[in-house]
C-alpha positions as CSV (number, residue, x, y, z in Angstrom):
1,M,72.9,171.1,10.1
2,A,72.8,171.5,13.9
3,Y,75.6,170.0,15.9
4,V,74.8,166.6,17.6
5,P,76.9,165.5,20.5
6,P,78.8,162.2,19.9
7,H,76.9,160.3,22.6
8,K,73.5,161.2,20.9
9,R,74.5,160.3,17.4
10,R,73.0,157.2,15.8
11,S,75.3,154.6,14.4
12,S,74.8,151.9,11.8
13,T,77.0,149.6,13.8
14,S,76.0,147.6,16.9
15,E,78.7,149.3,19.1
16,P,77.3,151.4,21.9
17,A,77.6,155.1,21.8
18,P,80.6,156.5,23.6
19,T,79.9,157.8,27.1
20,P,81.2,161.3,27.8
21,S,84.0,161.5,30.3
22,P,83.0,163.0,33.7
23,P,84.4,166.4,34.4
24,T,87.4,166.4,36.7
25,S,87.7,168.9,39.5
26,S,90.8,171.0,39.3
27,L,90.6,171.6,43.0
28,H,92.0,168.2,43.8
29,S,94.9,168.6,41.5
30,L,95.7,172.2,42.4
31,S,98.8,172.6,44.4
32,I,99.2,176.1,45.8
33,S,102.2,175.5,47.9
34,S,105.6,177.0,47.0
35,P,108.1,174.6,45.3
36,R,110.1,172.8,47.9
37,G,113.5,171.2,47.7
38,R,114.5,172.8,44.4
39,H,117.2,175.0,45.7
40,H,116.3,174.9,49.4
41,V,114.7,178.3,49.3
42,P,114.2,179.6,52.9
43,P,110.6,179.1,54.2
44,S,108.3,182.1,53.9
45,N,104.5,182.4,53.4
46,K,103.1,179.3,51.8
47,S,99.7,177.6,51.4
48,T,99.0,173.9,51.2
49,P,95.7,172.2,50.2
50,Q,94.5,169.6,52.7
51,T,92.2,167.2,50.9
52,A,90.5,164.0,52.1
53,S,91.5,160.6,50.6
54,P,88.9,158.3,49.0
55,A,89.4,155.9,51.9
56,G,87.4,158.2,54.1
57,S,90.2,159.8,56.2
58,R,88.3,163.1,56.6
59,S,88.6,162.7,60.4
60,R,92.3,163.1,60.3
61,P,94.7,165.7,58.8
62,S,97.1,164.4,56.1
63,P,100.6,163.5,57.5
64,T,102.1,164.9,54.3
65,T,101.3,168.4,55.4
66,L,103.1,168.1,58.7
67,N,106.0,166.2,57.1
68,L,106.5,169.2,54.7
69,F,106.0,171.8,57.5
70,L,108.3,170.4,60.1
71,P,111.6,170.7,58.2
72,D,110.7,174.3,57.4
73,L,109.9,174.9,61.0
74,L,113.2,173.6,62.2
75,Y,115.1,175.5,59.6
76,A,113.3,178.8,60.4
77,A,113.8,178.3,64.2
78,E,117.5,177.7,63.8
79,K,118.0,180.8,61.6
80,A,116.0,182.9,64.1
81,R,118.1,181.8,67.0
82,A,121.3,182.4,65.1
83,R,120.3,185.9,64.3
84,T,119.4,186.6,67.9
85,H,122.7,185.3,69.2
86,D,124.7,187.2,66.5
87,V,123.4,190.6,67.7
88,P,123.0,190.3,71.5
89,R,121.4,193.3,73.2
90,E,121.2,193.8,76.9
91,D,118.0,195.8,76.7
92,E,116.1,193.2,74.8
93,E,114.9,189.6,75.2
94,A,113.9,187.7,72.0
95,K,111.5,184.8,72.2
96,L,110.2,182.3,69.6
97,S,106.4,181.9,69.5
98,L,104.8,179.0,67.6
99,M,101.1,179.8,67.0
100,A,98.1,178.2,65.2
101,R,95.1,180.1,64.1
102,V,91.8,179.1,62.6
103,G,90.1,181.1,59.8
104,K,89.6,181.1,56.1
105,V,92.2,181.3,53.3
106,L,90.8,183.9,50.8
107,F,92.0,184.9,47.4
108,E,90.8,188.2,46.1
109,R,91.6,190.4,43.1
110,F,92.6,193.9,44.0
111,C,93.1,195.3,40.5
112,V,90.6,197.5,38.7
113,G,87.7,195.6,37.2
114,G,87.1,193.1,39.9
115,L,87.1,190.1,37.6
116,P,86.7,186.5,39.0
117,V,89.8,184.9,40.3
118,S,91.0,182.0,38.1
119,L,92.8,178.9,39.3
120,D,95.7,179.8,37.0
121,A,96.0,183.2,38.8
122,V,96.1,181.3,42.2
123,R,98.8,179.0,40.9
124,D,100.8,182.0,39.7
125,L,100.5,183.7,43.0
126,A,101.8,180.6,44.9
127,E,104.7,180.0,42.5
128,A,105.7,183.7,42.5
129,G,107.3,183.4,45.9
130,T,108.9,186.7,46.9
131,E,107.5,188.2,43.7
132,G,103.9,187.5,44.8
133,S,103.3,191.2,45.5
134,K,103.2,191.7,41.7
135,S,100.3,189.3,41.3
136,P,96.8,190.7,40.7
137,V,95.6,188.2,43.3
138,R,96.1,188.8,47.0
139,K,95.9,185.9,49.5
140,T,94.7,186.8,53.0
141,F,93.8,184.8,56.1
142,H,90.5,185.9,57.6
143,T,90.4,185.1,61.3
144,N,86.9,186.2,62.2
145,V,84.7,183.3,63.2
146,P,81.0,183.1,64.3
147,S,80.5,183.9,68.0
148,Y,78.7,180.6,68.6
149,L,82.0,178.8,67.9
150,F,83.3,180.2,71.2
151,D,80.6,178.3,73.1
152,D,81.6,175.1,71.3
153,M,85.3,175.7,72.0
154,E,84.8,176.4,75.7
155,Q,82.9,173.1,76.0
156,F,85.5,171.1,74.0
157,A,88.4,172.6,75.9
158,L,87.1,171.5,79.3
159,E,85.5,168.2,78.3
160,R,87.6,166.7,75.4
161,M,90.8,168.6,74.9
162,G,92.3,168.3,78.3
163,L,92.6,172.0,78.9
164,E,91.8,174.0,82.1
165,F,90.3,177.4,82.4
166,L,93.2,179.8,83.3
167,S,92.0,183.4,83.1
168,T,89.8,186.0,81.5
169,K,91.2,189.4,80.8
170,E,90.5,192.7,79.1
171,R,93.6,194.3,77.4
172,Y,94.4,197.3,75.3
173,H,97.0,196.9,72.6
174,V,98.5,200.2,71.5
175,K,100.5,200.1,68.2
176,M,103.0,202.9,67.8
177,V,106.1,203.9,65.9
178,D,109.3,205.2,67.7
179,K,110.7,207.7,65.3
180,Q,114.1,207.7,67.1
181,G,114.4,204.1,68.0
182,R,116.4,201.3,66.4
183,Y,113.3,199.1,66.2
184,S,110.6,201.5,65.0
185,K,107.4,199.5,65.3
186,M,106.2,198.6,68.8
187,S,103.2,197.2,70.6
188,C,102.2,197.9,74.2
189,K,100.0,195.5,76.1
190,C,98.1,197.4,78.7
191,T,95.3,196.9,81.3
192,A,92.8,199.5,82.6
193,Q,93.1,200.7,86.2
194,E,90.3,201.8,88.5
195,D,91.1,205.5,87.8
196,G,90.6,205.0,84.1
197,K,94.4,205.1,83.3
198,L,96.3,202.4,81.4
199,A,99.1,200.4,83.0
200,I,101.7,198.8,80.7
201,D,102.1,195.0,81.1
202,K,104.6,194.4,78.3
203,I,106.3,196.3,75.5
204,E,107.2,194.3,72.3
205,S,109.1,195.6,69.3
206,N,109.3,194.4,65.7
207,Q,107.5,191.0,65.8
208,I,109.0,189.1,62.9
209,R,107.2,186.3,61.1
210,Q,109.8,183.7,60.5
211,L,107.5,181.2,58.9
212,V,103.8,181.1,57.8
213,E,102.0,178.1,56.5
214,D,98.3,178.2,55.5
215,V,96.6,174.8,55.2
216,S,93.3,174.8,53.2
217,C,91.2,172.1,54.8
218,L,88.7,171.4,52.0
219,S,86.6,169.0,54.1
220,K,86.2,171.4,57.0
221,D,84.4,174.8,57.5
222,L,87.6,176.5,58.5
223,D,91.3,176.5,57.5
224,L,94.5,176.4,59.6
225,R,97.4,178.8,59.8
226,L,100.7,177.8,61.5
227,M,103.1,180.6,62.3
228,L,106.6,181.0,63.9
229,N,107.2,184.5,65.2
230,T,110.1,186.2,66.9
231,N,108.9,188.6,69.7
232,R,111.4,191.1,71.0
233,I,110.6,192.4,74.4
234,R,112.1,195.8,75.2
235,I,113.4,196.4,78.7
236,D,115.4,199.6,77.9
237,P,114.6,202.0,80.8
238,E,114.6,205.2,78.7
239,V,112.2,203.8,76.1
240,E,110.0,202.2,78.8
241,N,109.8,205.4,80.8
242,A,108.9,207.5,77.7
243,I,106.2,205.1,76.7
244,K,104.8,204.9,80.2
245,S,104.5,208.6,80.2
246,L,102.6,208.6,76.9
247,V,100.3,205.8,77.7
248,S,99.5,206.9,81.3
249,S,98.2,210.2,79.9
250,A,95.5,208.5,77.9
251,I,92.1,208.0,79.4
252,V,89.9,204.9,79.0
253,D,86.7,205.9,77.2
254,P,84.4,203.1,75.8
255,N,82.7,205.6,73.5
256,A,86.0,206.7,71.9
257,S,87.6,204.9,68.9
258,G,89.7,202.0,70.1
259,G,88.3,202.4,73.7
260,F,90.4,205.3,74.9
261,R,91.1,209.0,74.3
262,Q,94.6,209.9,73.2
263,P,96.3,212.9,75.0
264,H,96.3,216.2,73.1
265,G,99.3,218.4,72.9
266,N,101.7,215.8,74.2
267,K,105.3,216.5,73.0
268,L,106.1,212.8,73.0
269,I,103.6,212.2,70.2
270,D,104.8,215.1,68.2
271,E,108.5,214.6,68.6
272,R,109.1,210.9,69.1
273,F,106.1,208.6,68.9
274,S,103.2,208.1,66.5
275,I,100.2,205.9,67.5
276,T,99.1,203.9,64.5
277,G,96.4,201.7,66.0
278,V,94.5,200.6,69.0
279,W,93.0,197.2,69.9
280,R,90.6,196.5,72.7
281,T,90.4,192.8,73.5
282,N,88.5,190.6,75.8
283,Y,89.7,187.1,75.9
284,K,89.6,183.8,77.8
285,T,92.6,181.5,78.2
286,F,92.5,177.7,78.5
287,G,95.6,175.6,78.7
288,N,97.9,173.0,80.1
289,K,101.7,172.7,80.2
290,S,102.1,172.2,76.5
291,L,99.2,174.1,74.9
292,K,97.2,177.3,75.4
293,M,94.0,178.3,73.7
294,Y,92.8,181.9,73.4
295,L,89.2,182.9,72.6
296,R,89.5,186.6,71.8
297,H,86.9,189.3,71.0
298,S,88.8,192.2,69.4
299,G,87.8,195.7,68.5
300,R,90.5,197.3,66.2
301,F,90.9,200.9,65.3
302,V,93.4,202.1,62.6
303,Q,94.7,205.6,63.3
304,G,94.5,208.0,60.4
305,S,92.0,206.0,58.4
306,S,89.1,206.3,60.9
307,T,88.2,202.6,60.3
308,G,87.5,199.9,62.8
309,E,86.8,196.2,62.9
310,L,85.2,193.8,65.3
311,S,86.2,190.1,65.3
312,N,86.0,186.8,67.1
313,E,89.3,184.9,67.0
314,V,90.5,181.4,68.1
315,S,94.2,180.9,68.4
316,F,96.5,178.4,70.0
317,K,100.1,178.7,71.4
318,L,102.1,175.6,71.2
319,A,103.9,176.3,74.5
320,G,105.7,173.0,74.8
321,M,107.2,173.2,71.3
322,C,108.1,176.9,71.8
323,K,110.2,176.0,74.8
324,R,112.1,173.2,73.0
325,L,112.7,175.4,69.9
326,Q,113.8,178.3,72.1
327,D,116.3,176.1,74.0
328,G,117.7,174.7,70.8
329,G,116.1,171.3,70.9
330,I,115.8,171.1,67.1
331,Q,117.6,167.8,67.1
332,E,114.7,166.1,68.9
333,V,112.9,165.6,65.5
334,D,110.7,162.7,66.6
335,T,109.6,164.4,69.8
336,L,108.8,167.6,68.0
337,K,106.9,165.7,65.3
338,G,104.8,163.9,67.8
339,M,104.0,167.1,69.6
340,L,103.0,168.8,66.4
341,E,100.9,165.9,65.2
342,S,99.0,165.8,68.5
343,V,98.2,169.5,68.5
344,V,97.1,169.6,64.9
345,R,95.0,166.5,65.3
346,M,93.2,168.2,68.3
347,I,92.6,171.4,66.3
348,W,91.4,169.4,63.3
349,D,88.9,167.4,65.4
350,Y,87.4,170.3,67.5
351,A,88.2,173.7,66.1
352,L,87.7,173.6,62.3
353,S,84.0,172.9,62.1
354,Y,81.0,175.0,63.0
355,H,79.0,172.1,64.5
356,K,75.8,173.6,63.0
357,S,73.6,170.8,64.4
358,N,74.0,172.3,67.8
359,H,72.8,175.8,66.8
360,A,69.7,177.2,65.2
361,I,70.2,178.7,61.8
């Protein structure tokens, strides 16, 4: 006899047939943030779902997310400042940088077979903590956004966000490894001169991510990433002169990979430095005394793999909070909380939706 579902079966009694229970969405109950408060594990890379409440609060981010992030931020900033003070170096200047980026949190399977990613696998990845590298699922944050979002952001910055246009620049970012240096990985920010040579604006070594928090904004088109980094700016004359000699021998060439041609036969490359990648960026900066917004078009080239990538990126620097954290103002919890809420609310309102009604599809 064929199977008949319970709600279609006929009964001799007058009681109505049972109504099947509606399916429940596992997305609303899924928590992909690392366990907090169990043994006060130091903050690392976490992801938090941001859902809307039934009361229709889609226009505002949940305060729970910020309440969880702020203690981790203060803890990470205090530890970063302590490490900087423990090992003072006259040839370096360390700065804290609090950034916010918009993009998409993606989960992909990188094992052989390419099977669909299950929710259980995502949970396992989040709960793995430092063991997450053993998971068959990899979490990434994809920062490339549609180019028309730039037009919206420029308009919102000037008309609604209280930001002013500051500058537009073209820069080259040269990633390299110093084989003899204490801090091997370095990044040089350069500008092109009229003669086609590159001039170094800043040399940074070993940018360290002290805290990364990904917020999945389920009611928006894009997600949010909050990051606290430590940037070490090298001012050692010997290293600076060596890098200047290397970079100045390169020639800007729009037809070359990364936008410039590397010097051939340079002993500095063979004996000391190895160039690992090149970025060519064009970006506009908007800002005020507490917040800066960057609209950046980047062309990246990875040395050795002969691969490149073009991307449009929107990022924010929380300059006001950076200064307070750098100066040790971590006791000003209420002030920092208010500053964080204000910035996140602004990003939520203007930077996480495509505003498709304003553009032809």
